[in-house]
C-alpha positions in Angstrom: 20.3 -44.4 11.9 17.0 -43.1 13.1 15.6 -39.9 10.7 13.0 -37.4 12.5 11.2 -34.8 10.5 11.8 -31.0 11.1 8.9 -29.7 12.6 8.8 -33.3 15.1 12.4 -31.9 16.1 11.5 -28.7 16.6 8.2 -29.5 18.9 10.8 -32.0 21.2 13.2 -28.6 21.6 10.5 -26.0 21.7 11.7 -23.9 18.8 9.8 -22.9 15.4 10.6 -25.2 12.2 11.7 -21.9 10.5 14.9 -21.6 13.5 15.5 -25.1 13.3 15.9 -25.1 9.2 18.1 -21.7 9.3 20.5 -23.8 11.8 20.2 -27.5 9.6 21.4 -25.1 6.8 24.1 -23.2 9.2 25.7 -26.4 9.6 25.3 -27.7 5.9 22.6 -30.0 6.1 20.2 -30.2 3.8 16.7 -29.6 4.5 14.0 -28.6 2.1 10.8 -27.9 4.1 9.3 -28.6 7.7 8.5 -32.2 6.3 11.6 -33.0 5.0 13.5 -35.7 6.9 17.3 -35.8 8.7 19.1 -37.5 10.7 18.6 -37.8 14.1 21.9 -37.3 15.4 23.3 -35.3 12.8 20.4 -32.8 13.5 21.0 -33.0 17.3 24.6 -32.0 16.5 23.8 -29.0 14.5 21.4 -27.7 17.3 23.9 -28.3 19.8 26.3 -26.2 18.6 28.4 -29.0 16.9 30.6 -26.7 14.3 32.6 -28.3 11.2 36.0 -29.4 12.1 38.6 -26.5 11.9 41.4 -26.6 9.0 44.5 -28.1 10.2 47.1 -26.4 12.2 49.9 -27.4 10.1 49.9 -24.0 8.3 50.8 -22.2 11.3 54.3 -22.6 11.5 54.9 -22.2 7.9 53.2 -18.8 8.1 55.6 -18.0 11.1 58.5 -18.7 9.3 58.8 -15.7 7.1 58.4 -13.9 9.8 61.2 -15.6 11.8 63.5 -15.2 8.8 63.0 -11.2 8.8 63.5 -10.6 12.7 67.8 -11.5 11.9 67.5 -8.7 9.0 65.8 -6.1 11.5 67.9 -6.7 14.2 71.3 -4.5 13.4 69.4 -1.7 12.3 68.2 -2.1 16.2 71.8 -2.7 17.5 73.1 0.5 15.3 70.4 2.8 17.2 70.9 1.8 20.8 74.2 3.1 21.3 73.2 6.6 19.8 69.9 7.0 22.1 72.0 5.7 25.2 74.9 7.9 24.6 72.7 12.0 24.6 70.5 13.1 27.1 66.8 12.6 26.5 65.8 16.3 26.5 69.3 17.5 24.6 68.4 17.5 21.0 66.2 15.5 18.6 67.7 12.4 17.3 67.7 12.3 13.5 65.5 9.0 12.5 67.2 6.2 11.0 65.5 4.3 7.9 65.3 0.9 8.8 66.5 -1.4 6.1 63.6 -2.9 5.0 61.4 0.7 3.9 63.1 1.1 0.7 66.0 1.8 -1.5 68.5 -0.6 -1.5 69.5 -2.8 0.8 72.8 -2.8 2.1 75.1 -5.7 0.8 75.7 -8.9 3.0 79.7 -8.1 3.0 81.1 -4.9 4.5 79.1 -2.8 2.8 76.9 -2.3 5.8 79.0 0.7 6.6 78.9 2.8 4.0 76.1 5.7 3.4 73.6 6.3 1.1 73.4 9.6 -1.0 70.0 11.0 -0.6 69.0 13.8 -3.6 66.3 16.3 -2.2 64.3 18.1 -4.9 63.1 21.3 -3.4 61.1 22.3 -6.5 58.5 19.1 -6.8 56.1 20.4 -4.6 56.0 23.2 -7.0 56.2 21.7 -10.3 53.6 19.2 -9.1 50.7 22.3 -8.6 51.9 24.2 -12.7 50.0 21.7 -13.9 50.9 19.9 -17.1 53.5 21.8 -19.9 52.5 23.6 -22.6 52.1 22.2 -25.9 55.9 23.3 -27.8 54.9 25.4 -30.7 55.1 24.2 -34.7 58.9 24.6 -36.0 59.7 27.8 -38.3 59.5 27.2 -42.3 62.3 28.8 -44.2 60.9 32.0 -45.0 60.3 32.8 -41.2 56.4 32.1 -40.7 55.5 29.2 -38.7 53.4 26.1 -39.6 49.4 26.4 -38.6 48.8 23.4 -36.8 46.0 21.4 -38.3 42.5 22.3 -37.4 41.0 18.9 -35.7 37.1 19.1 -35.8 35.5 18.1 -32.2 34.5 14.8 -31.6 31.0 14.4 -32.1 28.8 13.1 -29.4 27.0 10.0 -30.0 22.9 10.5 -30.1 21.2 9.4 -26.9 18.4 7.4 -27.2 16.1 9.1 -25.0 13.2 7.1 -23.8 9.8 8.6 -23.8 8.3 8.6 -20.0 5.2 6.8 -19.7 2.6 8.9 -18.6 -0.4 6.9 -16.7 -3.8 7.7 -17.4 -7.1 6.8 -15.5 -9.9 5.4 -17.7 -12.4 7.1 -18.8 -10.5 11.1 -18.5 -12.4 13.6 -19.9 -10.8 15.9 -22.3 -9.9 18.3 -19.8 -8.3 16.1 -17.6 -6.1 14.3 -20.6 -4.9 17.6 -21.0 -4.1 18.5 -17.6 -2.0 14.7 -17.4 -0.3 15.5 -20.3 0.8 19.0 -19.4 -0.9 20.6 -22.6 -3.3 23.0 -23.2 -7.1 21.9 -23.9 -7.0 23.9 -27.0 -4.1 21.9 -28.2 -5.6 18.6 -27.1 -9.0 19.4 -29.0 -7.2 20.0 -32.2 -5.1 17.5 -32.4 -8.2 15.2 -31.9 -10.2 17.3 -34.9 -7.3 16.4 -37.0 -7.9 12.5 -36.2 -11.4 12.8 -37.2 -13.2 13.3 -33.9 -14.7 16.2 -32.3 -14.9 16.2 -28.7 -16.0 19.2 -26.3 -13.8 19.9 -23.0 -16.0 17.7 -20.9 -16.5 14.6 -23.1 -15.3 11.2 -21.9 -12.7 9.9 -24.1 -12.4 6.2 -24.8 -9.1 4.8 -24.3 -8.3 3.7 -27.7 -8.6 7.3 -28.2 -6.6 8.7 -25.8 -3.7 6.1 -27.0 -3.9 7.4 -30.0 -3.9 11.0 -29.1 -0.8 10.9 -27.1 1.0 9.1 -29.9 -0.3 12.1 -31.9 1.2 14.4 -29.6 4.6 13.0 -29.4 3.5 11.5 -25.7 3.3 7.6 -24.5 0.4 6.9 -22.5 -0.7 4.0 -20.7 -5.0 3.4 -19.1 -5.3 2.3 -15.4 -8.7 1.4 -14.6 -9.8 1.9 -11.1 -9.8 -2.1 -10.3 -5.6 -2.0 -11.7 -4.7 0.6 -9.3 -6.8 -0.7 -6.3 -4.7 -3.6 -7.0 -1.5 -2.5 -5.6 -0.5 -4.2 -2.5 -0.6 -2.3 0.6 2.2 -2.9 3.0 2.0 -1.9 6.6 4.2 -1.4 9.2 3.6 -3.2 12.5 6.0 -3.8 15.4 6.7 -7.4 16.4 5.2 -6.7 19.7 1.7 -5.7 18.1 1.6 -8.7 15.5 -0.5 -11.8 16.8 -0.8 -15.2 15.0 -4.0 -15.7 12.9 -5.9 -18.7 11.4 -4.5 -19.6 7.8 -6.8 -18.9 4.7 -6.9 -22.1 2.9 -8.4 -22.1 -0.6 -10.1 -25.2 -2.0 -9.4 -25.5 -5.9 -9.3 -27.8 -8.7 -11.7 -29.4 -11.5 -14.8 -29.5 -11.7 -16.3 -32.8 -10.3 -13.2 -33.9 -8.5 -14.8 -33.9 -5.2 -13.6 -29.9 -3.9 -16.9 -29.0 -2.4 -17.7 -33.1 -0.5 -13.6 -32.8 0.8 -14.8 -29.5 2.3 -17.9 -31.0 3.6 -16.3 -34.5 5.1 -14.1 -31.5 6.8 -16.9 -29.5 8.4 -19.3 -32.0 7.9 -22.2 -30.3 6.2 -24.1 -30.7 3.5 -23.7 -28.0 0.9 -23.6 -30.4 -2.2 -27.1 -31.0 -2.2 -28.3 -27.6 -2.7 -26.1 -26.7 -6.1 -27.6 -27.2 -8.9 -25.9 -30.4 -10.6 -23.9 -30.2 -7.8 -21.6 -27.9 -9.2 -20.4 -25.2 -6.6 -21.8 -21.9 -8.1 -20.6 -19.2 -5.7 -17.8 -19.1 -3.1 -18.8 -20.1 0.8 -15.9 -19.2 3.2 -16.3 -21.3 6.3 -14.1 -22.0 9.6 -13.3 -25.8 10.7 -11.0 -26.0 14.2 -7.9 -28.8 14.4 -7.0 -29.3 17.8 -6.8 -25.8 19.7 -6.2 -24.1 16.3 -8.6 -23.0 13.7 -8.3 -23.3 9.9 -10.4 -21.0 7.4 -11.7 -22.3 4.0 -12.7 -21.1 1.0 -14.3 -23.1 -1.7 -14.0 -22.3 -5.2 -15.7 -23.9 -8.1 -14.6 -25.7 -10.3 -16.7 -25.0 -13.4 -15.2 -23.7 -16.6 -16.9 -20.1 -16.8 -15.6 -19.1 -13.4 -12.0 -18.5 -13.7 -12.0 -15.0 -12.7 -13.7 -16.1 -9.2 -10.9 -18.8 -9.0 -8.2 -16.6 -9.6 -10.2 -13.9 -6.7 -9.8 -16.9 -4.4 -6.3 -17.6 -4.6 -5.6 -13.2 -4.3 -6.7 -13.3 -0.3 -5.7 -16.8 0.5 -2.2 -18.2 2.4 -2.5 -21.9 1.3 -3.9 -23.6 -1.4 -5.2 -27.2 -1.5 -5.8 -28.2 -5.1 -7.8 -31.3 -5.1 -7.3 -34.2 -8.1 -9.4 -37.4 -8.4 -7.7 -40.5 -8.3 -9.4 -42.0 -11.2 -9.9 -38.9 -13.5 -6.3 -37.5 -12.8 -4.8 -33.8 -13.6 -7.8 -32.4 -16.2 -7.9 -28.5 -17.5 -9.3 -26.7 -14.1 -6.4 -28.3 -11.9 -3.7 -26.6 -14.1 -5.4 -23.2 -14.0 -5.7 -23.3 -10.4 -1.7 -24.7 -10.0 -1.3 -21.7 -12.4 -3.6 -19.6 -10.1 -1.6 -20.6 -7.1 1.8 -19.5 -8.4 0.8 -16.3 -9.5 -0.4 -15.7 -6.0 2.9 -17.4 -4.5 1.3 -19.3 -2.1 2.4 -22.7 -1.1 0.3 -25.7 -2.4 -0.8 -28.8 -1.0 -2.1 -31.5 -3.2 -5.0 -33.8 -1.9 -5.7 -37.0 -3.9 -9.6 -37.6 -3.5 -11.6 -40.6 -4.1 -8.8 -42.9 -3.4 -11.5 -45.6 -2.4 -12.7 -46.0 -5.5 -11.5 -49.3 -8.1 -10.1 -47.1 -10.4 -8.0 -44.9 -8.7 -4.3 -44.7 -9.3 -2.4 -42.2 -6.9 0.8 -43.1 -8.6 -0.5 -41.6 -12.2 -1.6 -38.3 -10.4 1.9 -38.1 -9.0 3.7 -38.5 -12.7 1.1 -36.3 -14.0 1.6 -33.3 -11.1 5.0 -33.9 -11.5 5.3 -33.2 -14.8 3.8 -29.7 -13.6 6.8 -29.4 -11.1 4.7 -30.3 -8.5 7.5 -33.2 -7.2 6.0 -35.4 -4.3 8.0 -35.6 -1.0 8.7 -39.7 -1.0 10.5 -38.6 -5.1 12.8 -36.2 -3.4 10.5 -33.2 -3.8 9.0 -30.8 -1.6 5.4 -30.4 -2.1 3.3 -32.4 0.1 0.7 -34.7 -1.4 -2.3 -36.3 1.0 -4.3 -39.3 -0.1 -8.1 -38.8 1.0 -11.5 -39.9 0.2 -14.3 -37.6 1.2 -16.9 -39.9 1.1 -15.2 -42.5 3.2 -14.0 -39.4 5.3 -10.2 -41.2 5.4 -6.9 -39.1 5.8 -8.6 -35.9 6.6 -6.5 -35.5 9.9 -3.5 -35.8 8.2 -4.4 -33.1 5.7 -5.4 -30.5 8.4 -2.0 -31.4 10.0 -0.1 -30.7 7.0 -2.0 -27.4 6.7 -1.2 -26.2 10.3 2.4 -27.3 9.4 2.8 -25.0 6.2 1.0 -22.6 8.6 3.7 -22.6 11.1 6.4 -22.6 8.2 4.6 -19.4 6.9 4.6 -17.4 10.4 1.3 -16.4 9.6 0.9 -12.6 11.4 -1.6 -10.0 11.5 -1.9 -6.8 14.0 -5.6 -7.4 15.6 -5.7 -3.5 17.2 -5.7 -1.6 14.1 -8.5 -0.6 11.9 -10.1 -3.7 10.2 -9.2 -4.0 6.4 -10.0 -7.4 4.1 -11.5 -8.1 1.0 -15.2 -9.1 -0.3 -15.5 -12.8 -1.2 -19.3 -12.4 -1.9 -22.5 -10.5 -2.1 -26.0 -10.7 -2.7 -29.1 -9.1 -2.3 -31.6 -10.1 0.1 -35.2 -9.3 -0.1 -35.4 -9.4 3.9 -31.9 -7.8 4.6 -31.3 -5.9 1.9 -27.4 -6.3 0.5 -25.4 -9.2 2.4 -22.0 -9.1 2.2 -19.3 -12.0 2.9 -16.1 -10.2 3.4 -12.5 -11.7 5.0 -10.9 -9.8 7.6 -7.3 -9.7 7.0 -6.2 -7.0 9.5 -7.2 -5.8 12.8 -10.7 -6.1 14.0 -14.2 -5.3 12.8 -17.0 -4.2 15.2 -20.6 -3.5 15.2 -21.1 0.4 14.4 -17.4 0.8 12.3 -17.8 2.7 9.0 -17.0 0.6 6.1 -15.8 1.7 2.5 -15.9 -0.9 -0.4 -15.2 0.0 -4.0 -18.5 2.5 -4.8 -20.7 1.1 -1.9 -20.3 2.5 1.6 -22.5 1.6 5.0 -21.8 1.1 9.0 -21.8 -2.4 10.3 -25.7 -3.1 11.8 -24.9 -7.0 12.4 -22.4 -9.5 11.9 -22.8 -13.2 11.5 -20.2 -16.0 11.8 -20.2 -18.9 8.8 -23.0 -20.8 11.2 -25.1 -18.1 11.4 -24.6 -17.3 15.2 -24.3 -13.4 15.5 -20.8 -12.1 16.5 -20.1 -8.9 17.7 -16.5 -8.7 16.3 -14.0 -10.5 14.0 -10.6 -10.8 14.1 -7.5 -11.4 11.5 -8.7 -14.6 9.4 -12.3 -14.8 10.2 -15.0 -14.7 7.0 -17.8 -12.9 8.4 -21.5 -12.0 6.7 -22.0 -7.9 7.2 -25.1 -6.2 7.5 -25.0 -2.4 6.6 -24.1 -1.5 3.2 -25.9 0.6 0.8 -25.6 -1.6 -2.2 -24.5 -5.2 -3.6 -20.6 -4.9 -3.2 -18.5 -6.0 -6.4 -16.7 -9.9 -5.3 -13.1 -8.7 -4.8 -13.0 -5.4 -3.9 -11.1 -4.2 -0.9 -13.0 -3.6 2.7 -11.6 -0.6 4.6 -12.6 0.8 7.8 -12.9 4.8 8.0 -13.3 7.3 10.6 -16.6 8.4 9.8 -20.0 7.8 7.8 -19.2 11.2 6.1 -15.4 10.2 4.7 -16.8 6.8 3.8 -19.7 8.3 2.0 -17.0 10.5 0.1 -14.5 7.6 -0.7 -17.5 5.6 -2.4 -18.9 8.5 -4.3 -15.5 9.1 -5.6 -15.1 5.1 -6.8 -18.5 5.1 -8.0 -17.5 8.5 -10.6 -14.6 6.6 -11.8 -16.2 3.8 -12.0 -18.9 5.4 -13.9 -16.8 7.5 -16.4 -14.7 4.1 -16.7 -18.3 2.9 -18.0 -18.8 5.7 -20.6 -15.5 5.2 -22.1 -16.2 1.5 -22.5 -19.2 2.1 -24.4 -18.0 4.8 -26.3 -15.5 2.0 -27.8 -18.6 0.2 -28.8 -20.2 2.8 -31.1 -19.8 2.7 -34.7 -18.3 4.9 -37.8 -20.8 6.6 -40.2 -18.7 4.1 -42.8 -19.3 1.0 -40.4 -22.7 2.0 -40.0 -23.2 2.7 -44.3 -21.6 -0.7 -44.6 -24.0 -2.7 -42.2 -27.0 -0.7 -44.4 -25.6 -1.9 -47.5 -25.6 -6.2 -45.9 -28.7 -5.6 -43.6 -30.4 -3.7 -40.9 -28.3 -4.0 -37.6 -30.0 -6.5 -35.1 -29.9 -6.3 -31.5 -31.2 -8.4 -28.6 -31.6 -6.3 -25.2 -31.3 -8.0 -21.7 -32.0 -7.4 -18.4 -29.3 -9.5 -16.0 -30.5 -10.7 -12.7 -27.9 -13.2 -10.4 -28.2 -14.2 -6.8 -24.7 -13.1 -6.1 -22.4 -10.7 -7.9 -19.9 -13.4 -8.4 -22.3 -15.5 -10.9 -23.2 -12.1 -12.4 -19.7 -11.6 -13.4 -19.1 -14.8 -14.8 -22.6 -14.4 -16.9 -21.4 -11.3 -18.4 -18.1 -13.0 -19.3 -19.8 -16.0 -21.1 -22.2 -13.6 -22.9 -18.9 -12.0 -24.3 -17.8 -15.0 -26.2 -21.2 -15.8 -27.9 -20.5 -14.1 -31.6 -21.9 -10.6 -32.3 -21.2 -9.9 -35.9 -24.9 -10.0 -37.1 -26.7 -9.7 -33.7 -25.3 -8.0 -30.7 -26.2 -8.4 -26.8 -26.8 -5.2 -25.2 -27.2 -6.0 -21.5 -29.1 -2.9 -20.2 -28.9 -4.0 -16.8 -27.1 -6.3 -15.0 -27.4 -5.9 -10.9 -27.7 -8.5 -8.2 -31.0 -9.8 -6.9 -34.0 -10.7 -7.4 -36.1 -9.5 -10.1 -38.9 -6.9 -9.3 -41.1 -4.4 -10.9 -38.5 -2.0 -11.6 -37.0 -4.8 -14.1 -39.8 -5.5 -15.8 -40.6 -2.0 -16.6 -37.2 -1.1 -18.0 -37.3 -4.2 -19.8 -40.5 -3.3 -21.6 -39.5 0.2 -22.5 -36.5 -1.6 -24.2 -37.8 -4.6 -25.8 -36.0 -6.2 -23.6 -35.8 -10.1 -22.4 -35.1 -10.3 -18.7 -32.6 -13.5 -17.5 -32.8 -14.7 -13.8 -29.6 -16.9 -12.9 -30.3 -18.6 -9.4 -33.3 -16.1 -8.6 -37.2 -15.8 -9.4 -39.2 -12.9 -10.2 -41.4 -11.4 -6.9 -44.8 -11.4 -7.2 -45.3 -7.9 -8.2 -43.1 -8.2 -11.1 -44.7 -11.6 -12.2 -48.0 -9.8 -12.5 -46.2 -6.4 -14.5 -44.6 -9.0 -16.6 -47.8 -10.4 -17.5 -49.6 -7.3 -18.4 -46.6 -5.9 -20.4 -45.8 -8.7 -22.0 -42.3 -9.4 -20.8 -40.5 -12.5 -20.7 -38.8 -13.5 -17.7 -36.6 -16.7 -17.9 -34.7 -18.6 -15.0 -32.1 -20.4 -14.9 -29.8 -22.6 -12.5 -26.7 -23.9 -14.9 -24.9 -21.0 -16.6 -24.6 -22.9 -20.2 -28.4 -23.2 -20.5 -28.4 -19.2 -20.8 -25.6 -18.9 -23.0 -27.6 -22.1 -25.0 -30.9 -20.5 -25.6 -29.5 -17.5 -25.9 -27.9 -18.3 -29.2 -30.9 -20.6 -30.3 -32.7 -16.8 -29.7 -30.3 -15.1 -31.6 -30.2 -16.8 -34.6 -33.7 -16.9 -34.3 -33.5 -13.3 -35.4 -31.4 -13.4 -38.2 -33.0 -13.6 -41.7 -33.0 -16.8 -43.8 -30.3 -16.8 -46.5 -30.7 -18.2 -50.1 -28.5 -20.6 -51.1 -27.5 -22.1 -54.8 -26.9 -26.0 -55.5 -25.3 -26.4 -58.6 -27.4 -29.4 -61.0 -24.9 -29.3 -64.2 -23.3 -28.2 -67.0 -24.2 -28.3 -70.5 -22.1 -27.2 -73.6 -23.6 -26.0 -76.9 -22.7 -28.4 -79.7 -25.2 -27.1 -82.2 -28.1 -24.5 -82.3 -31.2 -24.9 -85.0 -33.9 -22.6 -85.5 -37.8 -23.7 -85.8 -40.5 -21.4 -87.0 -42.7 -22.1 -83.8 -40.1 -22.7 -81.3 -37.0 -20.3 -82.2 -33.8 -21.0 -81.2 -32.9 -24.4 -80.5 -29.6 -25.1 -78.4 -28.3 -29.0 -79.3 -26.1 -29.8 -76.1 -24.1 -32.3 -74.4 -24.5 -32.9 -70.7 -21.2 -33.0 -69.3 -21.4 -32.4 -65.4 -24.5 -33.6 -63.1 -27.7 -33.5 -64.5 -30.2 -31.1 -66.2 -33.7 -30.4 -65.2 -36.5 -28.8 -66.8 -37.9 -26.6 -63.9 -34.4 -25.5 -62.9 -32.7 -21.7 -63.5 -30.0 -21.8 -65.6 -27.4 -19.1 -66.5 -25.5 -19.0 -69.7 -21.7 -18.6 -69.8 -19.8 -16.9 -72.7 -15.6 -16.6 -72.7 -16.0 -17.3 -68.6 -18.8 -14.5 -68.6 -22.5 -14.5 -67.6 -23.8 -13.5 -70.6 -27.8 -13.8 -69.1 -29.7 -16.0 -66.2 -33.1 -17.3 -66.4 -35.0 -20.7 -66.9 -35.2 -23.1 -69.0 -38.2 -23.3 -71.4 -38.2 -26.6 -72.8 -36.2 -29.6 -72.5 -36.6 -32.3 -74.7 -34.4 -35.6 -75.6 -35.1 -36.9 -79.6 -38.5 -36.4 -80.0 -39.9 -36.6 -76.0 -39.9 -33.7 -73.4 -38.3 -35.0 -70.6 -38.1 -33.9 -67.1 -34.3 -34.5 -66.7 -31.4 -35.5 -68.4 -27.9 -37.2 -67.1 -24.3 -36.9 -68.0 -23.1 -38.0 -71.2 -26.5 -37.7 -73.0 -27.2 -35.3 -75.4 -30.7 -33.3 -75.5 -32.2 -30.2 -77.3 -32.8 -27.0 -74.8 -34.9 -23.7 -75.4 -34.1 -21.1 -73.0 -36.8 -18.6 -71.8 -37.1 -15.3 -73.6 -33.9 -15.9 -75.2 -32.3 -17.0 -78.4 -28.6 -15.3 -78.6 -27.2 -19.1 -78.2 -24.1 -20.2 -80.3 -21.7 -22.8 -80.0 -19.5 -23.4 -77.2 -21.4 -21.4 -75.0 -21.7 -23.0 -71.4 -25.1 -24.2 -69.9 -25.2 -23.8 -66.1 -28.2 -25.4 -64.6 -28.6 -24.6 -60.9 -31.7 -24.4 -58.2 -31.9 -22.0 -55.0 -32.9 -22.8 -51.5 -33.7 -20.7 -48.5 -31.5 -21.5 -45.5 -31.5 -20.5 -41.9 -28.4 -18.7 -40.6 -26.6 -19.2 -37.5 -24.6 -17.2 -35.7 -20.8 -19.1 -36.6 -21.7 -18.5 -40.3 
């Protein structure tokens, strides 16, 4: 019997795949996705209104039998009532109703007892007794003397303690003492008093670190939760648009997967451009957003890097996407970043399509890839699952049309729609500082239409749209839902992942950006406050040695790379040498950066950026070192080497051997001679020695003379006897242990 896919049946009947799936489910036919296959005639019966067979009609006569049996019983009562009704006139007097035999009481007997009348007792006090309530309690009986017994006093039941949970109070990160007091509902004097009890002096307008606020709330019997500005923005905004206002929009697809599995090459093969040649080492360093056309429909693609350092950028790509395509190399299988990409897609609750790349290689093993992904709960359709797998080759450009068809199929099921007539809103995909054009921000419009001249705000930055360019560089006037565009006109470089909104005018945009900038500034002050040392820690560090610090000015081409660089620097051990990033920004290295580095004794690190001419001249005159990199791991490797060079060398002790004093001799010209036996290792003449008596070090010095028989020797090995004279020490006793050792200088590393 022929089978067809659900989406093919929907296309033939002019319905959506979702409607066909709903009708199939209502008919009891199991179909998981639009790509599932069903029997053609069974589906046709379900769609043409065919219903499951009705229940057999044999139950109807059985149900009718009790009714037929009840009719003869009611017949005599009807017969008795009819003469009375016929004998009297309709308007003479009311007829007393006759209670039917089946309504209550005892039915008349089957014999001649049908003529007996029933006796009905009417209780006239029933209604009054019901309103009086329960009877009063009886009094206790009298004793012999005439006095009544007192009832025993019963203690009232003790109420069980109710566990009242302390409500959680959300406090913005970077709050001042005054703001914390207002949020907790206390006076500022009480908060400052509690801080003094905790050993911290603070003024009314001083910003408190997050850890201090949590400890303070616990001391005041409150429960606080710190909320950062990013967490507040993360709350999903729900728009109420009617169905008439919604229109279909292009799906946003994110390409994710492990490094070097062919994500960018696959996207290049789809859009027939070359980007890999411009990437360092073939690794995508920042997000690119592009659009391709498949027939009459458009698909927006976001390419995310697979490098281990760019976790946050992959997560940001998954947050703005509708469909995730996980690319897995057929010759390599599932790798760590593959699992991470799947986790990001599941966290964003978006459908997953698997593209098995590099199937043209000899070592390709598609079944192995399917088995590994099946262990991650991604069951292929041909194995009875609901995950679409496509075999593709970016190099040979095979299987690309099937991949685009699968994407459009999933997008049709998802019913992606948006209101194009509202104020535009979306997300920042990437941003960088162009020397000629200023801040350039790549946006993905998610709702509404963005026009030239709109006032926009994105986090702490605001601006007015001066120009927009598509992914091909073409200048455009408008951008609708699902379109990625480059926007010029912001007053600064936006943070990647920030939400972009169109507001009514520039004044409102400037106000919102100023509030967000102030919030971020107070958060930064709070974070810096948590890194400060206490007096006890400073004293302990002073005992160990001077605290060393490496100042850095960090510049990168885009904000996403800057974020990844900061995360990598945080992983470098900083117990002995601390990294202090005094400035981190996107854009080229300018003269202001060089002056700041010169005043702070810092080095400048540039990632995919070069110093301008004025900056290079200033660096040469000021003696500031500028280092440029294109691969992120080179930055951390050389930083570790520079930090290890700032560490002082340490003195390491090597134990050479031990000798036990067996006998002592005194000579007039030499002094006290210790007759020893070497019990371990070797004893050298030029080595240092410590004398251990009863487990305690009694003396430390050097060997003055070492002899074996009558000869001066340089060393004596284990098991041999010798005579040792200690330099400037004569209090040697039998049983003492002489421990011989040497010292050497060793360069420190950050790991030890």
